[in-house]
C-alpha positions in Angstrom: 0.0 0.0 0.0 3.0 2.3 0.0 2.7 5.0 -2.7 5.5 6.6 -4.7 4.8 10.0 -3.0 5.3 8.3 0.4 8.6 7.0 -0.6 9.7 10.4 -2.1 8.7 12.2 1.1 11.0 9.9 3.0 14.0 11.3 1.0 12.8 14.8 0.1 10.9 17.3 2.2 7.9 19.3 1.1 10.2 22.2 0.4 12.3 20.2 -1.9 15.2 19.8 0.5 17.1 16.5 0.5 16.7 14.9 3.9 18.3 11.5 3.1 21.7 11.0 1.4 22.3 9.0 -1.8 24.3 6.5 0.2 21.3 6.0 2.5 19.1 5.4 -0.6 21.7 2.9 -1.9 21.5 1.0 1.4 17.7 0.8 1.2 18.0 -0.4 -2.4 20.5 -3.1 -1.3 18.0 -4.4 1.3 15.2 -4.5 -1.3 17.3 -6.3 -3.8 18.2 -8.9 -1.2 14.5 -9.5 -0.6 13.6 -9.9 -4.3 13.3 -13.7 -4.0 11.0 -13.4 -1.0 8.7 -10.6 -2.2 9.7 -9.9 -5.8 6.8 -7.8 -7.2 6.6 -5.6 -4.0 10.3 -5.0 -3.9 10.6 -4.2 -7.6 7.8 -1.7 -7.2 9.5 0.0 -4.2 12.8 0.0 -6.1 11.1 1.8 -8.9 9.9 4.4 -6.5 13.3 5.3 -5.1 14.4 8.8 -6.4 17.5 9.4 -8.4 19.8 11.3 -6.0 23.0 13.0 -7.0 25.9 12.0 -4.8 27.0 15.0 -2.8 30.7 15.6 -2.5 32.0 16.5 0.9 34.6 19.2 1.4 37.3 17.4 3.2 39.2 19.4 5.9 42.9 19.4 5.7 45.7 21.2 7.5 46.6 24.7 6.4 50.2 25.6 5.9 50.1 27.7 9.1 48.7 24.7 11.0 51.4 22.4 9.6 54.0 25.0 10.7 52.4 25.1 14.2 52.5 21.3 14.5 56.1 21.1 13.4 57.0 23.8 15.9 55.2 21.9 18.6 57.1 18.8 17.8 60.5 20.5 17.8 60.0 23.0 20.7 57.5 21.4 23.1 58.4 18.6 25.5 57.5 15.4 23.6 58.7 11.9 23.9 60.9 10.5 21.1 58.2 7.9 20.3 55.5 10.6 19.9 57.8 12.7 17.8 58.6 9.8 15.4 54.9 9.0 15.2 54.0 12.6 14.4 56.7 12.9 11.7 55.5 9.7 10.0 51.9 11.2 9.9 53.0 14.6 8.6 55.6 13.5 6.1 54.2 10.3 4.7 50.4 10.4 5.1 50.2 6.7 6.0 47.3 5.6 8.1 47.5 5.4 11.9 46.7 1.7 11.8 49.7 1.1 9.6 51.9 3.1 11.9 50.7 1.1 14.8 51.5 -2.1 12.9 55.1 -1.2 12.0 57.6 -3.7 13.1 61.4 -3.6 13.5 61.6 -5.4 10.2 59.5 -2.7 8.5 62.5 -0.4 8.5 65.2 -1.3 6.0 68.2 0.8 7.0 70.4 -0.3 4.1 68.0 0.7 1.4 66.5 3.6 3.4 62.9 2.4 3.0 59.8 1.7 5.1 58.0 -1.4 3.9 54.5 -2.2 5.0 51.4 -4.2 4.1 48.5 -1.8 4.4 46.1 -3.0 7.0 43.0 -1.6 5.2 43.7 -2.8 1.7 46.2 -5.6 2.2 48.4 -4.1 -0.5 52.2 -3.6 0.0 53.6 -0.1 0.2 57.2 1.0 0.1 58.1 4.6 1.2 61.5 6.4 1.4 63.0 6.6 4.8 63.9 10.3 4.8 66.7 11.5 7.1 64.2 13.4 9.3 62.0 10.3 9.9 65.0 7.9 10.0 66.8 10.0 12.7 63.6 10.3 14.8 63.1 6.5 14.7 66.7 5.8 15.4 66.7 8.2 18.4 63.6 6.3 19.7 65.1 2.9 19.2 68.5 3.7 20.8 67.4 6.0 23.6 63.9 5.4 24.6 62.3 2.2 23.4 61.8 -0.4 26.1 64.1 -3.5 25.9 61.5 -6.2 25.1 61.2 -9.2 22.8 58.3 -7.5 20.9 59.0 -6.9 17.2 56.5 -4.1 17.0 58.3 -0.8 16.5 56.2 1.5 18.7 55.3 0.3 22.2 53.5 1.8 25.2 55.6 3.9 27.6 54.5 1.9 30.7 54.7 -1.7 31.7 53.9 -4.2 30.2 55.1 -2.2 27.1 52.4 -3.5 24.8 52.2 -2.5 21.1 50.9 0.9 20.5 47.2 0.9 19.5 45.4 3.0 16.9 43.5 5.0 19.5 46.8 5.8 21.3 48.0 7.5 18.1 44.8 9.5 18.1 45.6 10.6 21.6 49.2 11.6 20.6 47.7 13.8 17.8 45.2 15.4 20.1 48.0 16.2 22.5 50.2 17.8 19.9 47.2 19.8 18.5 46.7 21.3 22.0 50.4 22.1 22.2 50.2 23.8 18.8 47.1 25.7 19.8 45.1 24.5 16.7 41.8 22.7 16.0 40.4 23.2 19.4 37.0 24.4 18.3 33.9 22.2 17.9 33.5 20.8 14.4 37.1 21.1 13.4 38.6 17.7 12.4 41.2 16.5 14.8 41.8 12.8 13.9 44.9 11.3 12.3 43.2 10.9 8.9 43.5 14.7 8.4 47.3 14.1 7.7 46.4 11.7 4.9 44.2 14.4 3.3 47.0 16.9 3.9 49.5 14.7 2.0 47.1 14.4 -0.9 46.4 18.2 -1.1 50.2 18.9 -0.8 50.9 16.5 -3.7 48.2 18.1 -5.8 49.6 21.6 -5.1 53.0 20.3 -6.3 51.7 19.1 -9.6 51.3 15.4 -8.9 48.6 13.9 -11.1 45.4 12.8 -9.4 45.6 9.1 -10.6 49.1 9.0 -9.0 47.7 10.5 -5.7 
């Protein structure tokens, strides 16, 4: 008994404003398609009622040049552990995910070839990055002066007993701490997570003329 107008009103207000996203509509469509064998005619009718919605593109927040400078200054000038400094430099200079930083092992760093080799946790794909002097020196300082002497092969460990591998949410806490030190992104609605560094790396490459397919 559901009419087309009733379905449309679920997605579009009387004023013509979109009140449901295209991704929400796609989720509804997936459920209806899964039920075709059970209630074929009814589900096909409802599928036909679903409106054609344009996918809205979000404006992704990224760090401004001034914010990057403030973060770099906080890393260099504020009291920060060697572990946290190495983690922040990896985020800023490589744009790799926090989950991949957390999963780095001692074997991920190839000192002879000056590379960082990982298998990306999200995609399962291998990735090789240059081990720049800034990052290499930060990791070396951590390994030789601060990292606990344990049998764990994970690169970054907690700073207290039992020195367990650093977790993703711990990296989020490191970033939040550095942002406070730098005096940036403290207002509601401003993105503060680690993924902002990934977007920042992409925007920086775009500004430097790197083609979008490569990014």
